[in-house]
VMD Tcl script that builds the backbone (N, CA, C; Angstrom):
set m [mol new atoms 252]
animate dup $m
set s [atomselect $m all]
$s set {name element resname resid chain x y z} {
  {N N UNK 1 A -7.669 -8.354 40.341}
  {CA C UNK 1 A -8.468 -8.001 39.182}
  {C C UNK 1 A -7.595 -7.380 38.080}
  {N N UNK 2 A -6.680 -6.511 38.484}
  {CA C UNK 2 A -5.789 -5.862 37.533}
  {C C UNK 2 A -4.872 -6.896 36.884}
  {N N UNK 3 A -4.407 -7.861 37.685}
  {CA C UNK 3 A -3.535 -8.894 37.148}
  {C C UNK 3 A -4.255 -9.694 36.056}
  {N N UNK 4 A -5.523 -9.963 36.276}
  {CA C UNK 4 A -6.309 -10.710 35.287}
  {C C UNK 4 A -6.462 -9.913 33.994}
  {N N UNK 5 A -6.692 -8.617 34.082}
  {CA C UNK 5 A -6.800 -7.769 32.890}
  {C C UNK 5 A -5.470 -7.703 32.138}
  {N N UNK 6 A -4.389 -7.582 32.861}
  {CA C UNK 6 A -3.071 -7.536 32.226}
  {C C UNK 6 A -2.764 -8.874 31.559}
  {N N UNK 7 A -3.098 -9.967 32.221}
  {CA C UNK 7 A -2.886 -11.289 31.650}
  {C C UNK 7 A -3.716 -11.466 30.370}
  {N N UNK 8 A -4.947 -11.006 30.377}
  {CA C UNK 8 A -5.793 -11.076 29.186}
  {C C UNK 8 A -5.223 -10.242 28.044}
  {N N UNK 9 A -4.734 -9.051 28.359}
  {CA C UNK 9 A -4.138 -8.184 27.346}
  {C C UNK 9 A -2.877 -8.817 26.760}
  {N N UNK 10 A -2.051 -9.410 27.601}
  {CA C UNK 10 A -0.845 -10.080 27.116}
  {C C UNK 10 A -1.202 -11.280 26.240}
  {N N UNK 11 A -2.233 -12.016 26.594}
  {CA C UNK 11 A -2.684 -13.142 25.766}
  {C C UNK 11 A -3.163 -12.669 24.408}
  {N N UNK 12 A -3.914 -11.571 24.387}
  {CA C UNK 12 A -4.392 -11.017 23.124}
  {C C UNK 12 A -3.227 -10.559 22.253}
  {N N UNK 13 A -2.263 -9.879 22.845}
  {CA C UNK 13 A -1.101 -9.420 22.085}
  {C C UNK 13 A -0.289 -10.598 21.553}
  {N N UNK 14 A -0.141 -11.651 22.342}
  {CA C UNK 14 A 0.587 -12.829 21.877}
  {C C UNK 14 A -0.144 -13.475 20.700}
  {N N UNK 15 A -1.463 -13.593 20.794}
  {CA C UNK 15 A -2.246 -14.175 19.705}
  {C C UNK 15 A -2.121 -13.322 18.434}
  {N N UNK 16 A -2.227 -12.013 18.565}
  {CA C UNK 16 A -2.108 -11.113 17.423}
  {C C UNK 16 A -0.734 -11.230 16.779}
  {N N UNK 17 A 0.309 -11.258 17.586}
  {CA C UNK 17 A 1.673 -11.399 17.082}
  {C C UNK 17 A 1.849 -12.738 16.359}
  {N N UNK 18 A 1.318 -13.815 16.941}
  {CA C UNK 18 A 1.425 -15.146 16.337}
  {C C UNK 18 A 0.727 -15.185 14.978}
  {N N UNK 19 A -0.488 -14.634 14.866}
  {CA C UNK 19 A -1.193 -14.650 13.571}
  {C C UNK 19 A -0.481 -13.770 12.553}
  {N N UNK 20 A 0.099 -12.677 12.992}
  {CA C UNK 20 A 0.852 -11.809 12.080}
  {C C UNK 20 A 2.059 -12.551 11.507}
  {N N UNK 21 A 2.772 -13.250 12.340}
  {CA C UNK 21 A 3.951 -14.003 11.903}
  {C C UNK 21 A 3.540 -15.133 10.958}
  {N N UNK 22 A 2.515 -15.888 11.306}
  {CA C UNK 22 A 2.113 -17.020 10.453}
  {C C UNK 22 A 1.593 -16.544 9.098}
  {N N UNK 23 A 0.894 -15.419 9.053}
  {CA C UNK 23 A 0.420 -14.890 7.766}
  {C C UNK 23 A 1.563 -14.385 6.914}
  {N N UNK 24 A 2.550 -13.769 7.530}
  {CA C UNK 24 A 3.683 -13.260 6.743}
  {C C UNK 24 A 4.518 -14.412 6.195}
  {N N UNK 25 A 4.649 -15.488 6.946}
  {CA C UNK 25 A 5.392 -16.656 6.474}
  {C C UNK 25 A 4.633 -17.333 5.336}
  {N N UNK 26 A 3.302 -17.365 5.440}
  {CA C UNK 26 A 2.475 -18.019 4.424}
  {C C UNK 26 A 2.213 -17.117 3.220}
  {N N UNK 27 A 2.708 -15.900 3.233}
  {CA C UNK 27 A 2.521 -15.005 2.092}
  {C C UNK 27 A 1.251 -14.183 2.167}
  {N N UNK 28 A 0.720 -13.951 3.325}
  {CA C UNK 28 A -0.486 -13.142 3.479}
  {C C UNK 28 A -1.738 -13.984 3.372}
  {N N UNK 29 A -2.868 -13.283 3.271}
  {CA C UNK 29 A -4.149 -13.976 3.165}
  {C C UNK 29 A -4.258 -14.673 1.822}
  {N N UNK 30 A -4.949 -15.800 1.825}
  {CA C UNK 30 A -5.207 -16.487 0.562}
  {C C UNK 30 A -6.200 -15.665 -0.236}
  {N N UNK 31 A -5.892 -15.480 -1.492}
  {CA C UNK 31 A -6.797 -14.734 -2.360}
  {C C UNK 31 A -7.928 -15.654 -2.818}
  {N N UNK 32 A -9.135 -15.097 -2.878}
  {CA C UNK 32 A -10.277 -15.850 -3.376}
  {C C UNK 32 A -10.254 -15.761 -4.892}
  {N N UNK 33 A -10.311 -16.888 -5.611}
  {CA C UNK 33 A -10.331 -16.830 -7.073}
  {C C UNK 33 A -11.492 -15.983 -7.576}
  {N N UNK 34 A -11.311 -15.313 -8.716}
  {CA C UNK 34 A -12.338 -14.400 -9.219}
  {C C UNK 34 A -13.627 -15.108 -9.605}
  {N N UNK 35 A -13.568 -16.417 -9.849}
  {CA C UNK 35 A -14.770 -17.135 -10.244}
  {C C UNK 35 A -15.470 -17.793 -9.056}
  {N N UNK 36 A -15.033 -17.488 -7.841}
  {CA C UNK 36 A -15.647 -18.054 -6.631}
  {C C UNK 36 A -15.964 -16.942 -5.642}
  {N N UNK 37 A -17.038 -17.126 -4.864}
  {CA C UNK 37 A -17.315 -16.221 -3.761}
  {C C UNK 37 A -16.554 -16.730 -2.548}
  {N N UNK 38 A -16.593 -16.006 -1.461}
  {CA C UNK 38 A -15.906 -16.445 -0.251}
  {C C UNK 38 A -16.477 -17.761 0.266}
  {N N UNK 39 A -17.743 -18.042 -0.004}
  {CA C UNK 39 A -18.351 -19.290 0.429}
  {C C UNK 39 A -18.086 -20.412 -0.561}
  {N N UNK 40 A -17.498 -20.123 -1.720}
  {CA C UNK 40 A -17.143 -21.151 -2.684}
  {C C UNK 40 A -18.122 -21.313 -3.829}
  {N N UNK 41 A -19.148 -20.480 -3.904}
  {CA C UNK 41 A -20.115 -20.588 -4.993}
  {C C UNK 41 A -19.501 -20.027 -6.280}
  {N N UNK 42 A -19.799 -20.658 -7.411}
  {CA C UNK 42 A -19.278 -20.192 -8.693}
  {C C UNK 42 A -19.848 -18.828 -9.044}
  {N N UNK 43 A -18.986 -17.991 -9.613}
  {CA C UNK 43 A -19.404 -16.681 -10.101}
  {C C UNK 43 A -19.578 -16.787 -11.610}
  {N N UNK 44 A -20.592 -16.117 -12.137}
  {CA C UNK 44 A -20.833 -16.100 -13.576}
  {C C UNK 44 A -20.810 -14.652 -14.041}
  {N N UNK 45 A -20.392 -14.466 -15.298}
  {CA C UNK 45 A -20.283 -13.113 -15.832}
  {C C UNK 45 A -21.478 -12.811 -16.723}
  {N N UNK 46 A -22.095 -11.677 -16.482}
  {CA C UNK 46 A -23.205 -11.210 -17.300}
  {C C UNK 46 A -22.651 -10.839 -18.676}
  {N N UNK 47 A -23.172 -11.436 -19.757}
  {CA C UNK 47 A -22.630 -11.142 -21.081}
  {C C UNK 47 A -22.978 -9.738 -21.578}
  {N N UNK 48 A -23.946 -9.095 -20.972}
  {CA C UNK 48 A -24.368 -7.763 -21.410}
  {C C UNK 48 A -23.482 -6.671 -20.808}
  {N N UNK 49 A -23.332 -6.680 -19.486}
  {CA C UNK 49 A -22.587 -5.589 -18.838}
  {C C UNK 49 A -21.242 -6.030 -18.260}
  {N N UNK 50 A -20.988 -7.346 -18.182}
  {CA C UNK 50 A -19.705 -7.840 -17.694}
  {C C UNK 50 A -19.611 -8.004 -16.192}
  {N N UNK 51 A -20.699 -7.756 -15.467}
  {CA C UNK 51 A -20.701 -7.878 -14.022}
  {C C UNK 51 A -20.665 -9.344 -13.606}
  {N N UNK 52 A -19.886 -9.655 -12.564}
  {CA C UNK 52 A -19.858 -11.006 -12.012}
  {C C UNK 52 A -20.875 -11.094 -10.882}
  {N N UNK 53 A -21.668 -12.152 -10.895}
  {CA C UNK 53 A -22.655 -12.399 -9.847}
  {C C UNK 53 A -22.583 -13.874 -9.439}
  {N N UNK 54 A -22.931 -14.189 -8.186}
  {CA C UNK 54 A -22.996 -15.600 -7.798}
  {C C UNK 54 A -24.055 -16.320 -8.634}
  {N N UNK 55 A -23.760 -17.537 -9.042}
  {CA C UNK 55 A -24.676 -18.292 -9.895}
  {C C UNK 55 A -26.070 -18.386 -9.271}
  {N N UNK 56 A -26.151 -18.526 -7.967}
  {CA C UNK 56 A -27.438 -18.634 -7.282}
  {C C UNK 56 A -28.264 -17.361 -7.347}
  {N N UNK 57 A -27.626 -16.203 -7.521}
  {CA C UNK 57 A -28.334 -14.929 -7.592}
  {C C UNK 57 A -28.609 -14.481 -9.020}
  {N N UNK 58 A -28.010 -15.143 -9.994}
  {CA C UNK 58 A -28.113 -14.723 -11.396}
  {C C UNK 58 A -29.461 -15.143 -11.992}
  {N N UNK 59 A -29.867 -14.400 -13.009}
  {CA C UNK 59 A -31.064 -14.731 -13.786}
  {C C UNK 59 A -30.594 -15.572 -14.966}
  {N N UNK 60 A -31.103 -16.792 -15.051}
  {CA C UNK 60 A -30.681 -17.727 -16.095}
  {C C UNK 60 A -31.656 -17.668 -17.261}
  {N N UNK 61 A -31.108 -17.621 -18.480}
  {CA C UNK 61 A -31.941 -17.584 -19.683}
  {C C UNK 61 A -31.186 -18.281 -20.812}
  {N N UNK 62 A -31.905 -19.131 -21.555}
  {CA C UNK 62 A -31.317 -19.785 -22.713}
  {C C UNK 62 A -31.630 -18.945 -23.941}
  {N N UNK 63 A -30.576 -18.520 -24.629}
  {CA C UNK 63 A -30.710 -17.690 -25.829}
  {C C UNK 63 A -29.948 -18.379 -26.949}
  {N N UNK 64 A -30.650 -18.718 -28.020}
  {CA C UNK 64 A -30.009 -19.372 -29.153}
  {C C UNK 64 A -29.433 -20.733 -28.803}
  {N N UNK 65 A -30.065 -21.443 -27.897}
  {CA C UNK 65 A -29.594 -22.756 -27.498}
  {C C UNK 65 A -28.444 -22.740 -26.514}
  {N N UNK 66 A -28.024 -21.557 -26.077}
  {CA C UNK 66 A -26.911 -21.426 -25.147}
  {C C UNK 66 A -27.394 -20.777 -23.853}
  {N N UNK 67 A -26.978 -21.323 -22.716}
  {CA C UNK 67 A -27.403 -20.817 -21.419}
  {C C UNK 67 A -26.558 -19.608 -21.031}
  {N N UNK 68 A -27.227 -18.520 -20.638}
  {CA C UNK 68 A -26.554 -17.293 -20.197}
  {C C UNK 68 A -27.070 -16.921 -18.819}
  {N N UNK 69 A -26.235 -16.207 -18.064}
  {CA C UNK 69 A -26.595 -15.742 -16.729}
  {C C UNK 69 A -26.493 -14.222 -16.703}
  {N N UNK 70 A -27.501 -13.577 -16.105}
  {CA C UNK 70 A -27.576 -12.113 -16.099}
  {C C UNK 70 A -27.687 -11.595 -14.675}
  {N N UNK 71 A -27.191 -10.367 -14.478}
  {CA C UNK 71 A -27.251 -9.749 -13.155}
  {C C UNK 71 A -28.617 -9.130 -12.883}
  {N N UNK 72 A -29.350 -8.779 -13.940}
  {CA C UNK 72 A -30.658 -8.152 -13.762}
  {C C UNK 72 A -31.558 -8.450 -14.955}
  {N N UNK 73 A -32.843 -8.197 -14.766}
  {CA C UNK 73 A -33.799 -8.391 -15.853}
  {C C UNK 73 A -33.527 -7.391 -16.977}
  {N N UNK 74 A -33.065 -6.210 -16.626}
  {CA C UNK 74 A -32.760 -5.190 -17.640}
  {C C UNK 74 A -31.644 -5.677 -18.574}
  {N N UNK 75 A -30.569 -6.202 -17.999}
  {CA C UNK 75 A -29.466 -6.722 -18.824}
  {C C UNK 75 A -29.939 -7.893 -19.679}
  {N N UNK 76 A -30.763 -8.770 -19.097}
  {CA C UNK 76 A -31.298 -9.901 -19.858}
  {C C UNK 76 A -32.099 -9.416 -21.057}
  {N N UNK 77 A -32.998 -8.457 -20.839}
  {CA C UNK 77 A -33.849 -7.953 -21.918}
  {C C UNK 77 A -33.037 -7.245 -22.996}
  {N N UNK 78 A -32.022 -6.465 -22.600}
  {CA C UNK 78 A -31.174 -5.784 -23.576}
  {C C UNK 78 A -30.375 -6.789 -24.409}
  {N N UNK 79 A -29.884 -7.838 -23.755}
  {CA C UNK 79 A -29.115 -8.864 -24.454}
  {C C UNK 79 A -29.990 -9.598 -25.470}
  {N N UNK 80 A -31.198 -9.941 -25.076}
  {CA C UNK 80 A -32.118 -10.637 -25.980}
  {C C UNK 80 A -32.477 -9.760 -27.162}
  {N N UNK 81 A -32.747 -8.472 -26.904}
  {CA C UNK 81 A -33.085 -7.541 -27.989}
  {C C UNK 81 A -31.910 -7.378 -28.950}
  {N N UNK 82 A -30.697 -7.359 -28.453}
  {CA C UNK 82 A -29.505 -7.169 -29.278}
  {C C UNK 82 A -29.186 -8.421 -30.104}
  {N N UNK 83 A -29.542 -9.585 -29.607}
  {CA C UNK 83 A -29.182 -10.838 -30.272}
  {C C UNK 83 A -30.348 -11.528 -30.974}
  {N N UNK 84 A -31.310 -10.774 -31.397}
  {CA C UNK 84 A -32.434 -11.376 -32.153}
  {C C UNK 84 A -32.090 -11.510 -33.591}
}
mol reanalyze $m
mol bondsrecalc $m
mol representation Tube
mol addrep $m
């Protein structure tokens, strides 16, 4: 039983060492672009407060013939009031 636990621990350490080496050779973790989420969905910037939100979660509103995306109803309403 002890041999099996030691073998499992050695396997885990070997796997950890291997991933550490491969990440250091590859330059670390790949950075996610600022306009994408980890799942790959496009991020949009709220024109009122500058917050980035996933397009699927954003509130979409056409103002002056141009489509805008907002993080909240409050930002949307403030933007519309400011741009009348």
